[in-house]
C-alpha positions, 0 to 999 in steps of 0.5 A: 488498487486495493480491491484488485488485490484484495484476496492477498489483504488477509494475509497481513494477519496471523491467527492467535491460537491457544499456547502460541507465540505472537511476536515473540510473547507467549499467549498465556500470561502464566508461563514461566517459560522463555520464548525465543523469537520465532522465525517466520514459517510458512502456512498453507494458504495466503487466506488463513488466520485472522489478527493485526500482526504482520503477516507470517512468511508465504514460504519458509525462511530458507528462502530469505536471505540474511538481509531479508530476515533482517528487513522482515524483523524490522518491520515486525518490530516497527509493526508494534509501535504504528506510525501515527499520521497527521492530515493537514489542509494548508491551502484550497483553490476555487476552480471555474469550469464552463458549467461548474465551479467547485472548491479543491482542498490541498491535503497533506498526510504527516507522519508524526513522532519524527522529521517527514521528509516525504510530505506529499500532498493530493487535492481532493473536492467536496464530492470526493469527500462525500463519497468516501463518506458514503462508501463507508457508511455502507460497512461502517454505520455504528462506528461512523454514528459519532463522526461529522461529516461537513455538510454544504450549504444552501448559499455561501459555499464559496465565500472565504469565511465558509471554505475556511471553516470546511477545511477545519472540518475536514481536517478533523474529519480526516483525523476522526477516520483516521483514529477508528482501526477498521476505517483506516485499514478499509479499502476505500479509506487507501484509495481516497488517498492514492486511487485517482493518482494511480489511475492517472499514472496508469493512463500515462503509462499506457500511453508511453509517458513514462516520465510523467507515469513515474512522477506520480507513482512515486508520489502515490508510493509515499503515500501507500507506505505511510497508510498500508503499514498494517499490510505491505503487499498493498505496495507491490502492485505500485512497486512493479509499476515504478519498476517498469517505468525506470526500466523503460526510461532506462535507469536499471539500477534504479529499476533493479532496487525497486524490483529487490524492494517488491520481490520479498513481499511476493514470496512472503505473501504468496503473490504469484500473479507478480512473482514470476513476471517480477523474477523474469524482469529482475533477471534481465536488468540484473544481466544488463547490469552484471549483477549475480543472477543465478540465484534469481534464475534458480527462483523463476525455474522453481516457481514456474515448475511448482505452479505447473503451467498456473503461473501467468505468462504475462510480462511484468509490463502487461501485468501492470497496464491491466491495472485500471482497465 
């Protein structure tokens, strides 16, 4: 899914110019002038700037409520201390089909440093690891020179001893990849953990199986929150899909809460593709709940006017079902 919104990822970085302040600290170490923490300011394009700090707001802070501004700075502060992840492979199982036989490895992604209440597991086979490695080699061959990829053997691939050895090797392999900053932020690495599940979830959604889709999407979202701290904009498509499922499962309160999580991200990173459809669904669900939605209606009108016909006419559900088609 990361490639679907690749053009927005650049907005997760901010250029550090001479004499500017980054996250409340002057760029020139000899300066004795006290610097205040800056409030998020707009920049001309979602593609502007490079660096590893949390992206600036896509529009003036006057469009952000106090609560959203507090959440923004909470994310800024947390971004200074990146979440460290551990990868465990606690179990395996051998799958036998009519014409094939393969081993599936259970992978658990754990946030270190505190109790992780959202330990989500996924299953991947050898060919998935191999595909990831080949994709990464295309762009990061130098960075991978010291990374060892477990090779297949001519015989004994299904022996208990070899499976145990490879399970440990894959655990170390993922840890080595995650230790390399440019790789852990690369789309192939992120896709390895969530793309298969997201494809399955969107297939269920298109087929009207909203309960099953929601279950898979929520697990994928838990993983994405751990893996995309550097660029939370990548959560928007999944949050929108979750909201659609919740709305169609007659869970308006949950849907409204999910939409409120996604909306600040569409504002901050200029995701006009999602912003209008998301606002429209928030207005609809908010009206159903008796919420105060005048400010959402006003924002929707302004957004449509500012885009002058360039805004997508698709509903949020229509936009979501287009993913992975």
